BATOR-321179 format. One record per residue: x, y, z of N, C-alpha, C in turn; residue number from 1; chain. Coordinates in Angstrom, 3 decimals. Example, Ala and Ser with C-alpha at 12.3 -4.5 7.8 and 13.67 -1.06 7.14 Angstrom:
BEGIN
+----------+----------+----------+----------+----------+----------+----------+----------+----------+-----+---+
!      n.u !      n.v !      n.w !     ca.u !     ca.v !     ca.w !      c.u !      c.v !      c.w !   k ! c !
+----------+----------+----------+----------+----------+----------+----------+----------+----------+-----+---+
!   13.190 !   -5.690 !    7.800 !   12.300 !   -4.500 !    7.800 !   13.200 !   -3.300 !    7.800 !   1 ! A !
!   12.850 !   -2.250 !    7.080 !   13.670 !   -1.060 !    7.140 !   12.900 !    0.030 !    7.870 !   2 ! A !
+----------+----------+----------+----------+----------+----------+----------+----------+----------+-----+---+
This chain:
BEGIN
+----------+----------+----------+----------+----------+----------+----------+----------+----------+-----+---+
!      n.u !      n.v !      n.w !     ca.u !     ca.v !     ca.w !      c.u !      c.v !      c.w !   k ! c !
+----------+----------+----------+----------+----------+----------+----------+----------+----------+-----+---+
!  -49.769 !  -11.832 !   -9.570 !  -50.511 !  -10.701 !   -9.061 !  -50.644 !   -9.682 !  -10.174 !   1 ! A !
!  -51.771 !   -9.131 !  -10.315 !  -51.992 !   -8.139 !  -11.371 !  -52.018 !   -6.741 !  -10.751 !   2 ! A !
!  -51.558 !   -5.802 !  -11.533 !  -51.517 !   -4.412 !  -11.077 !  -52.425 !   -3.564 !  -11.954 !   3 ! A !
!  -52.832 !   -2.459 !  -11.412 !  -53.633 !   -1.500 !  -12.186 !  -52.724 !   -0.788 !  -13.175 !   4 ! A !
!  -53.278 !   -0.264 !  -14.235 !  -52.478 !    0.381 !  -15.277 !  -51.847 !    1.678 !  -14.777 !   5 ! A !
!  -52.486 !    2.393 !  -13.906 !  -51.941 !    3.619 !  -13.333 !  -51.884 !    4.775 !  -14.300 !   6 ! A !
!  -52.806 !    4.804 !  -15.286 !  -52.747 !    5.884 !  -16.268 !  -53.111 !    7.233 !  -15.668 !   7 ! A !
!  -53.810 !    7.238 !  -14.559 !  -54.172 !    8.499 !  -13.903 !  -53.443 !    8.665 !  -12.568 !   8 ! A !
!  -52.444 !    7.811 !  -12.307 !  -51.746 !    7.859 !  -11.014 !  -50.610 !    8.872 !  -11.056 !   9 ! A !
!  -50.319 !    9.425 !   -9.905 !  -49.222 !   10.373 !   -9.755 !  -48.217 !    9.814 !   -8.752 !  10 ! A !
!  -46.966 !   10.276 !   -8.897 !  -45.923 !    9.900 !   -7.941 !  -45.133 !   11.131 !   -7.544 !  11 ! A !
!  -44.461 !   11.046 !   -6.410 !  -43.650 !   12.154 !   -5.900 !  -42.181 !   11.811 !   -6.166 !  12 ! A !
!  -41.457 !   12.763 !   -6.735 !  -40.043 !   12.562 !   -7.038 !  -39.236 !   12.440 !   -5.750 !  13 ! A !
!  -38.311 !   11.472 !   -5.729 !  -37.447 !   11.309 !   -4.556 !  -36.401 !   12.411 !   -4.472 !  14 ! A !
!  -36.123 !   13.077 !   -5.553 !  -35.099 !   14.124 !   -5.546 !  -35.684 !   15.489 !   -5.201 !  15 ! A !
!  -36.753 !   15.891 !   -5.866 !  -37.249 !   17.265 !   -5.701 !  -38.552 !   17.360 !   -4.910 !  16 ! A !
!  -39.291 !   16.272 !   -4.830 !  -40.583 !   16.326 !   -4.153 !  -41.708 !   16.810 !   -5.055 !  17 ! A !
!  -41.421 !   17.049 !   -6.339 !  -42.457 !   17.462 !   -7.281 !  -43.334 !   16.270 !   -7.651 !  18 ! A !
!  -44.529 !   16.594 !   -8.123 !  -45.480 !   15.564 !   -8.526 !  -45.381 !   15.335 !  -10.026 !  19 ! A !
!  -45.285 !   14.061 !  -10.415 !  -45.195 !   13.678 !  -11.826 !  -46.190 !   12.559 !  -12.082 !  20 ! A !
!  -46.559 !   12.401 !  -13.333 !  -47.361 !   11.233 !  -13.692 !  -46.492 !   10.014 !  -13.467 !  21 ! A !
!  -47.033 !    8.971 !  -12.896 !  -46.276 !    7.777 !  -12.542 !  -45.698 !    7.102 !  -13.782 !  22 ! A !
!  -46.420 !    7.170 !  -14.892 !  -45.919 !    6.527 !  -16.109 !  -44.738 !    7.295 !  -16.705 !  23 ! A !
!  -44.555 !    8.582 !  -16.337 !  -43.438 !    9.391 !  -16.834 !  -42.211 !    9.326 !  -15.931 !  24 ! A !
!  -42.329 !    8.739 !  -14.782 !  -41.200 !    8.691 !  -13.845 !  -40.243 !    7.562 !  -14.225 !  25 ! A !
!  -38.958 !    7.781 !  -13.900 !  -37.914 !    6.791 !  -14.212 !  -37.129 !    6.471 !  -12.943 !  26 ! A !
!  -36.588 !    5.277 !  -12.892 !  -35.766 !    4.853 !  -11.749 !  -34.297 !    5.013 !  -12.140 !  27 ! A !
!  -33.541 !    5.746 !  -11.307 !  -32.120 !    5.944 !  -11.567 !  -31.318 !    4.747 !  -11.087 !  28 ! A !
!  -30.002 !    4.782 !  -11.365 !  -29.096 !    3.696 !  -11.000 !  -28.983 !    3.525 !   -9.492 !  29 ! A !
!  -29.244 !    4.576 !   -8.713 !  -29.138 !    4.494 !   -7.253 !  -30.475 !    4.179 !   -6.586 !  30 ! A !
!  -31.502 !    3.888 !   -7.387 !  -32.790 !    3.459 !   -6.840 !  -33.795 !    4.580 !   -6.648 !  31 ! A !
!  -33.425 !    5.818 !   -6.949 !  -34.359 !    6.926 !   -6.786 !  -35.347 !    6.963 !   -7.946 !  32 ! A !
!  -36.597 !    7.216 !   -7.625 !  -37.638 !    7.376 !   -8.651 !  -37.825 !    8.878 !   -8.857 !  33 ! A !
!  -37.483 !    9.339 !  -10.085 !  -37.486 !   10.774 !  -10.353 !  -38.288 !   11.055 !  -11.620 !  34 ! A !
!  -38.575 !   12.343 !  -11.844 !  -39.285 !   12.761 !  -13.045 !  -38.393 !   12.671 !  -14.267 !  35 ! A !
!  -39.028 !   12.742 !  -15.445 !  -38.301 !   12.595 !  -16.704 !  -37.239 !   13.678 !  -16.865 !  36 ! A !
!  -37.525 !   14.917 !  -16.411 !  -36.573 !   16.014 !  -16.558 !  -35.472 !   15.990 !  -15.493 !  37 ! A !
!  -35.601 !   15.185 !  -14.458 !  -34.591 !   15.113 !  -13.393 !  -33.664 !   13.908 !  -13.550 !  38 ! A !
!  -33.963 !   13.054 !  -14.465 !  -33.209 !   11.810 !  -14.607 !  -31.757 !   12.078 !  -15.014 !  39 ! A !
!  -30.807 !   11.412 !  -14.318 !  -29.386 !   11.503 !  -14.644 !  -28.838 !   10.092 !  -14.772 !  40 ! A !
!  -28.240 !    9.762 !  -15.905 !  -27.640 !    8.428 !  -16.034 !  -26.408 !    8.322 !  -15.141 !  41 ! A !
!  -26.007 !    7.105 !  -14.886 !  -24.845 !    6.875 !  -14.025 !  -23.586 !    7.388 !  -14.721 !  42 ! A !
!  -22.797 !    8.146 !  -14.000 !  -21.571 !    8.700 !  -14.566 !  -20.524 !    7.597 !  -14.696 !  43 ! A !
!  -19.754 !    7.561 !  -15.769 !  -18.774 !    6.483 !  -15.978 !  -17.687 !    6.420 !  -14.907 !  44 ! A !
!  -17.361 !    7.543 !  -14.260 !  -16.315 !    7.519 !  -13.252 !  -16.747 !    6.824 !  -11.969 !  45 ! A !
!  -18.039 !    6.566 !  -11.809 !  -18.495 !    5.847 !  -10.613 !  -18.177 !    4.361 !  -10.694 !  46 ! A !
!  -17.885 !    3.864 !  -11.881 !  -17.450 !    2.477 !  -12.054 !  -16.164 !    2.474 !  -12.873 !  47 ! A !
!  -15.023 !    2.807 !  -12.229 !  -13.769 !    2.871 !  -12.981 !  -13.307 !    1.490 !  -13.415 !  48 ! A !
!  -12.498 !    1.480 !  -14.472 !  -11.931 !    0.219 !  -14.939 !  -10.954 !   -0.302 !  -13.900 !  49 ! A !
!  -10.880 !   -1.602 !  -13.728 !   -9.891 !   -2.137 !  -12.789 !   -8.480 !   -1.905 !  -13.323 !  50 ! A !
!   -7.585 !   -1.546 !  -12.422 !   -6.194 !   -1.299 !  -12.818 !   -5.325 !   -2.443 !  -12.325 !  51 ! A !
!   -4.333 !   -2.787 !  -13.141 !   -3.389 !   -3.827 !  -12.752 !   -2.309 !   -3.217 !  -11.891 !  52 ! A !
!   -1.750 !   -4.020 !  -11.007 !   -0.651 !   -3.551 !  -10.179 !    0.604 !   -3.406 !  -11.022 !  53 ! A !
!    1.428 !   -2.432 !  -10.681 !    2.679 !   -2.233 !  -11.392 !    3.641 !   -3.364 !  -11.069 !  54 ! A !
!    4.423 !   -3.762 !  -12.054 !    5.432 !   -4.791 !  -11.824 !    6.535 !   -4.208 !  -10.952 !  55 ! A !
!    6.923 !   -4.922 !   -9.900 !    7.917 !   -4.416 !   -8.959 !    9.192 !   -5.241 !   -8.960 !  56 ! A !
!    9.147 !   -6.457 !   -9.426 !   10.320 !   -7.320 !   -9.381 !   10.894 !   -7.493 !  -10.786 !  57 ! A !
!   12.200 !   -7.728 !  -10.828 !   12.869 !   -7.996 !  -12.092 !   12.962 !   -9.499 !  -12.300 !  58 ! A !
!   12.895 !   -9.933 !  -13.538 !   13.032 !  -11.347 !  -13.849 !   14.520 !  -11.688 !  -13.917 !  59 ! A !
!   14.943 !  -12.698 !  -13.188 !   16.330 !  -13.179 !  -13.151 !   17.345 !  -12.066 !  -12.898 !  60 ! A !
!   17.256 !  -11.376 !  -11.768 !   18.204 !  -10.299 !  -11.503 !   19.586 !  -10.856 !  -11.157 !  61 ! A !
!   20.615 !  -10.146 !  -11.520 !   21.994 !  -10.508 !  -11.202 !   22.706 !   -9.256 !  -10.704 !  62 ! A !
!   23.457 !   -9.359 !   -9.612 !   24.196 !   -8.189 !   -9.139 !   25.374 !   -7.888 !  -10.066 !  63 ! A !
!   25.741 !   -6.621 !  -10.152 !   26.859 !   -6.223 !  -10.996 !   28.184 !   -6.743 !  -10.453 !  64 ! A !
!   28.420 !   -6.503 !   -9.170 !   29.667 !   -6.956 !   -8.555 !   29.431 !   -7.172 !   -7.061 !  65 ! A !
!   30.206 !   -8.038 !   -6.445 !   30.017 !   -8.240 !   -5.003 !   30.553 !   -7.027 !   -4.238 !  66 ! A !
!   29.759 !   -6.535 !   -3.334 !   30.160 !   -5.397 !   -2.527 !   30.179 !   -5.813 !   -1.068 !  67 ! A !
!   31.085 !   -5.228 !   -0.328 !   31.167 !   -5.532 !    1.098 !   29.953 !   -4.945 !    1.814 !  68 ! A !
!   29.508 !   -5.613 !    2.821 !   28.329 !   -5.218 !    3.569 !   28.718 !   -4.996 !    5.017 !  69 ! A !
!   28.308 !   -3.897 !    5.611 !   28.586 !   -3.625 !    7.008 !   27.393 !   -4.075 !    7.831 !  70 ! A !
!   27.644 !   -4.933 !    8.806 !   26.586 !   -5.491 !    9.643 !   26.934 !   -5.216 !   11.098 !  71 ! A !
!   25.945 !   -4.758 !   11.868 !   26.151 !   -4.524 !   13.292 !   25.537 !   -5.691 !   14.040 !  72 ! A !
!   26.362 !   -6.364 !   14.845 !   25.888 !   -7.536 !   15.577 !   26.265 !   -7.397 !   17.034 !  73 ! A !
!   25.619 !   -8.193 !   17.872 !   25.950 !   -8.237 !   19.285 !   24.845 !   -7.677 !   20.145 !  74 ! A !
!   25.033 !   -7.836 !   21.417 !   24.089 !   -7.325 !   22.403 !   24.865 !   -6.368 !   23.294 !  75 ! A !
!   24.425 !   -5.139 !   23.456 !   25.149 !   -4.217 !   24.330 !   25.153 !   -4.727 !   25.773 !  76 ! A !
!   26.306 !   -4.668 !   26.385 !   26.451 !   -5.064 !   27.791 !   27.046 !   -3.896 !   28.555 !  77 ! A !
!   27.222 !   -4.072 !   29.859 !   27.800 !   -3.019 !   30.687 !   29.252 !   -2.778 !   30.279 !  78 ! A !
!   29.983 !   -3.858 !   29.988 !   31.381 !   -3.715 !   29.602 !   31.531 !   -3.075 !   28.228 !  79 ! A !
!   30.672 !   -3.419 !   27.294 !   30.709 !   -2.873 !   25.936 !   29.301 !   -2.407 !   25.576 !  80 ! A !
!   28.953 !   -1.141 !   25.888 !   27.570 !   -0.674 !   25.697 !   27.178 !   -0.419 !   24.248 !  81 ! A !
!   28.096 !   -0.543 !   23.299 !   27.767 !   -0.281 !   21.900 !   27.951 !   -1.541 !   21.073 !  82 ! A !
!   27.275 !   -1.556 !   19.925 !   27.417 !   -2.697 !   19.019 !   28.687 !   -2.555 !   18.207 !  83 ! A !
!   29.311 !   -3.673 !   17.868 !   30.516 !   -3.635 !   17.058 !   30.167 !   -3.777 !   15.582 !  84 ! A !
!   31.030 !   -3.267 !   14.732 !   30.801 !   -3.295 !   13.295 !   31.712 !   -4.359 !   12.682 !  85 ! A !
!   31.126 !   -5.264 !   11.910 !   31.878 !   -6.304 !   11.228 !   31.768 !   -6.100 !    9.733 !  86 ! A !
!   32.797 !   -6.467 !    9.018 !   32.777 !   -6.385 !    7.562 !   32.538 !   -7.789 !    7.032 !  87 ! A !
!   31.472 !   -7.974 !    6.200 !   31.106 !   -9.302 !    5.709 !   30.921 !   -9.259 !    4.203 !  88 ! A !
!   31.278 !  -10.338 !    3.560 !   30.999 !  -10.512 !    2.136 !   30.275 !  -11.837 !    2.000 !  89 ! A !
!   29.125 !  -11.850 !    1.326 !   28.346 !  -13.079 !    1.189 !   28.168 !  -13.458 !   -0.264 !  90 ! A !
!   28.106 !  -14.740 !   -0.499 !   27.832 !  -15.269 !   -1.826 !   26.798 !  -16.375 !   -1.678 !  91 ! A !
!   26.185 !  -16.758 !   -2.762 !   25.191 !  -17.820 !   -2.723 !   25.861 !  -19.106 !   -2.265 !  92 ! A !
!   25.363 !  -19.679 !   -1.180 !   25.886 !  -20.946 !   -0.665 !   27.084 !  -20.782 !    0.250 !  93 ! A !
!   27.556 !  -19.545 !    0.461 !   28.757 !  -19.377 !    1.279 !   28.714 !  -17.995 !    1.931 !  94 ! A !
!   29.035 !  -17.949 !    3.222 !   29.153 !  -16.678 !    3.926 !   30.469 !  -16.703 !    4.676 !  95 ! A !
!   31.274 !  -15.670 !    4.489 !   32.562 !  -15.574 !    5.148 !   32.518 !  -14.397 !    6.113 !  96 ! A !
!   32.891 !  -14.634 !    7.357 !   32.927 !  -13.579 !    8.364 !   34.345 !  -13.482 !    8.875 !  97 ! A !
!   34.897 !  -12.283 !    8.847 !   36.220 !  -12.064 !    9.424 !   36.146 !  -10.874 !   10.352 !  98 ! A !
!   36.780 !  -10.966 !   11.468 !   36.777 !   -9.895 !   12.455 !   38.183 !   -9.750 !   12.998 !  99 ! A !
!   38.584 !   -8.499 !   13.256 !   39.903 !   -8.250 !   13.817 !   39.753 !   -7.432 !   15.085 ! 100 ! A !
!   40.699 !   -7.544 !   15.978 !   40.698 !   -6.742 !   17.196 !   39.963 !   -7.424 !   18.328 ! 101 ! A !
!   40.119 !   -6.850 !   19.499 !   39.442 !   -7.337 !   20.698 !   38.236 !   -6.433 !   20.917 ! 102 ! A !
!   37.056 !   -6.899 !   20.548 !   35.870 !   -6.054 !   20.562 !   35.470 !   -5.618 !   21.962 ! 103 ! A !
!   35.739 !   -6.413 !   22.955 !   35.211 !   -6.154 !   24.283 !   36.166 !   -5.363 !   25.162 ! 104 ! A !
!   37.431 !   -5.243 !   24.770 !   38.387 !   -4.592 !   25.662 !   39.029 !   -3.351 !   25.078 ! 105 ! A !
!   39.007 !   -3.175 !   23.771 !   39.689 !   -2.074 !   23.138 !   38.765 !   -0.863 !   23.071 ! 106 ! A !
!   38.729 !   -0.043 !   24.154 !   37.820 !    1.102 !   24.216 !   38.260 !    2.239 !   23.300 ! 107 ! A !
!   39.523 !    2.260 !   22.850 !   39.998 !    3.330 !   21.977 !   39.430 !    3.205 !   20.572 ! 108 ! A !
!   38.913 !    2.046 !   20.226 !   38.434 !    1.826 !   18.861 !   37.030 !    2.354 !   18.639 ! 109 ! A !
!   36.314 !    2.788 !   19.693 !   34.958 !    3.312 !   19.515 !   35.037 !    4.771 !   19.106 ! 110 ! A !
!   34.272 !    5.167 !   18.105 !   34.259 !    6.579 !   17.722 !   33.161 !    7.302 !   18.498 ! 111 ! A !
!   32.997 !    8.601 !   18.250 !   32.062 !    9.410 !   19.025 !   30.603 !    9.057 !   18.760 ! 112 ! A !
!   30.299 !    8.445 !   17.612 !   28.920 !    8.103 !   17.292 !   28.491 !    6.770 !   17.895 ! 113 ! A !
!   29.424 !    6.053 !   18.513 !   29.065 !    4.781 !   19.131 !   29.302 !    3.592 !   18.246 ! 114 ! A !
!   30.034 !    3.780 !   17.134 !   30.307 !    2.671 !   16.245 !   31.764 !    2.259 !   16.342 ! 115 ! A !
!   32.017 !    1.050 !   16.006 !   33.351 !    0.499 !   16.042 !   34.203 !    1.118 !   14.942 ! 116 ! A !
!   35.368 !    1.596 !   15.300 !   36.208 !    2.299 !   14.357 !   37.562 !    1.591 !   14.217 ! 117 ! A !
!   37.597 !    0.298 !   14.498 !   38.872 !   -0.410 !   14.512 !   39.242 !   -1.114 !   13.283 ! 118 ! A !
+----------+----------+----------+----------+----------+----------+----------+----------+----------+-----+---+
């Protein structure tokens, strides 16, 4: 398809509504057809460089020393409405659990916060 040269054609700016010669108008990055004096190139901050995610994990981490871990286990019942506290130490391939006392009958061992104090 052939087009006319448009040497005497005029166009209306999409930004200001002013009339410009069609051959002097430019198309911006956002598709607007504007006059030569209204043209603005695309700002670099509109296309920022991709950023890499920060590294969050350590390669081959090793703990300094084994520390005891407090774990709360059990289901509260009417007889014992609070969870009991057990002291556990775990290692790779082995878990040792030791518990002392009668968890369900020794009501004196509960402290005011609801944790086992025995």
